[in-house]
TITI-790665 format. One record per residue (C-alpha): x negated, y negated, z; residue in three letters. Coordinates in steps of 0.001 Angstrom, whole numbers, plus 500000, padded with zeros to 6 digits. Example, Ala and Ser with C-alpha at 12.3 -4.5 7.8 and 13.67 -1.06 7.14 Angstrom:
BEGIN
487700504500507800ALA486330501060507140SER
% end
This chain:
BEGIN
533713526370535272MET536086523498534897SER536998522066531552ARG535029518852532338ASP531819520785532947ILE532213522643529637TRP532768519324527867ALA529674517824529495ALA527563520834528487LEU528854520616524914ALA527948516927524731CYS524499517644526154LEU523923520399523610ALA525006518090520770ALA522597515398521971LEU519745517904522102VAL520507519067518559ILE520671515475517274ILE517408514563519019ALA515686517637517595PHE516960516931514086ALA515799513306514336SER512309514389515350ALA511988516875512487THR512366516602508733ASP515559518627508485ILE517534517258505548GLY514715514845504631PHE512517514815501544SER510252512389499727ARG508773512062496261SER506048509695495112GLU504279508462492013SER501187506384491190PHE500359504327488134VAL497762505992485912GLU495656502821485536SER495730499064486050VAL494540496297483742ARG491670494134484935SER493602490899484389GLN496451492224486551ASP494263492755489606VAL491536490132489167LEU491829486427488344SER488765484198487861VAL489461480510488490GLN487329477398488793GLU486579475822492164ASP489245473340493164GLY492029475174491374THR495097475637493620PRO495459479176494890TYR497863480974492572ALA497401484742492447PRO500506485262490319GLY502940488179490443PRO502036491240492478ALA501648494586490735MET503417497815491642LYS500929500682491862VAL502754503272493962HIS506398504217494577SER507911506436497252VAL511517507642497242THR512914508863500570LEU516047511021500574THR518054511841503672ASN520960514282503810GLY521454514663507529PHE521652512271510480ILE520361508666510076PRO516704508203510863ARG513820505743510638GLN510579506464508797LYS507417504471509423VAL505380503856506269LEU501659504675506144PRO499374501722506813PHE497910500739503416PRO494488499374502523THR493410498541498956ALA489926497881497610CYS488560496885494230LEU485396498910493692TYR482453498880491288ASP480914502347491160SER477704501131489485ALA476743498686492233SER478702500588494923ARG480305497306495931ARG483875496760497034GLY486189493939498017THR489497493826499821ASN492759492992498034VAL496151492211499500GLY498560495136499653VAL502039495611501120ARG505131497787501024TRP508329496337499657GLN511830497718499242ALA512724498223495587GLU515950496264496071ALA513941493025496356ALA514558490753493394SER511009489542492727GLU507557491104492972LEU505699488117494319ASP504204486814497564SER507482485234498670ARG509116488592499313THR509092490081502805VAL506906493118503403ALA508299496164505189VAL506585498748507380ASN509457501160507966TYR512591502401506232VAL516024502863507796GLU517717505865506209LEU521384506704506287GLY522737509183503744TYR521208509000500292GLY517913507705498880SER515806504582499203LYS512701503621497242THR509801501509498477VAL506951500212496324ASN503345499483497168LEU502362496099495714LEU498862494809495031ILE498119491085495069ASP495797489828492365ARG492312489130493728TYR491327485524493009VAL487640484837492435LEU486488481227492316TYR483532480251490159LYS481654476924490183PRO482715474324487672ARG480319474115484722PRO477625471464485050VAL475797470059482017GLU472226470509483223VAL469397472448481570PRO468843475902483049MET465269476804484018PRO463902479548481753PRO463239481935484667ASP466752481551486143LEU469132484352485233LYS472848483633484938PRO475085484920487682VAL476681488202486756GLN480438488259486462GLU482496490166488961GLU483623493501487566LYS485359496473489099TYR486155499836487577ASP488550501293490122SER491271500387492576LEU491045502465495747LEU494144503075497852LEU493975504292501429PHE497253505476502960LEU496895506765506488LYS499057509832507067VAL498929511618510410GLU498895515421510590GLU502355515431512134GLY503890513538509223GLY504355509877508481TRP503448508118511697GLN502569504622512751ASP498895504158511907SER498142500478512317TYR495039501391514310ASN493406502595511090THR491334500162509038TYR489061500758506061THR486267498250505460ASP486227497595501700CYS482890495801501997TYR481177498778503595ASN482639501877501971LEU481037505198502848GLN481101508521500995GLU483744509772503415THR485933506777502518ASP485557507378498776LEU486424511046499219ALA489786510312500839ARG490767507388498607ALA493328507512495824ARG491327506139492892SER493106504321490056ILE490992503283487022PRO490739499571486207VAL490771499165482435VAL490381496229480074LYS493626495306478411GLY
% end
């Protein structure tokens, strides 16, 4: 064979090796951590009707560190869903959740969410942020309450449920997956990451 053919075959072999390495997790690792609990006032805010929407700072509940020691690659983050849940009444509600690179300067709603991570050589950390759920209550009215009328019970939740869709083949795009917080089934509760909501 001529020298040009050998060079072409060598380039082709290198491309195959690079493509294979990109499709696998060679040289790639990840570590993660969750908060042990969250305070009720950090995930739930009760405000009067007419109050401007102001959920306040988001809360970090989950961190993932991705480390790459081989060729550059892109990793798609699992599609997250978060629910506040009351186990006594078996009632849930949806709360805002998003991934954010740790390098961002502020943990609030003005930061840009991410759904994938570009990895060169080294490590990058992304955080899962929960927006505070704002519940509006009617303004107090000075009228006598009928004796047979019971006061409305306050909203209370005892757990924060996280759903992170991970495909069998690894971290894949999973935007077709949605969990209905208002209609949670036993199968949903079984696969959720449950974080206790405590009074603080």
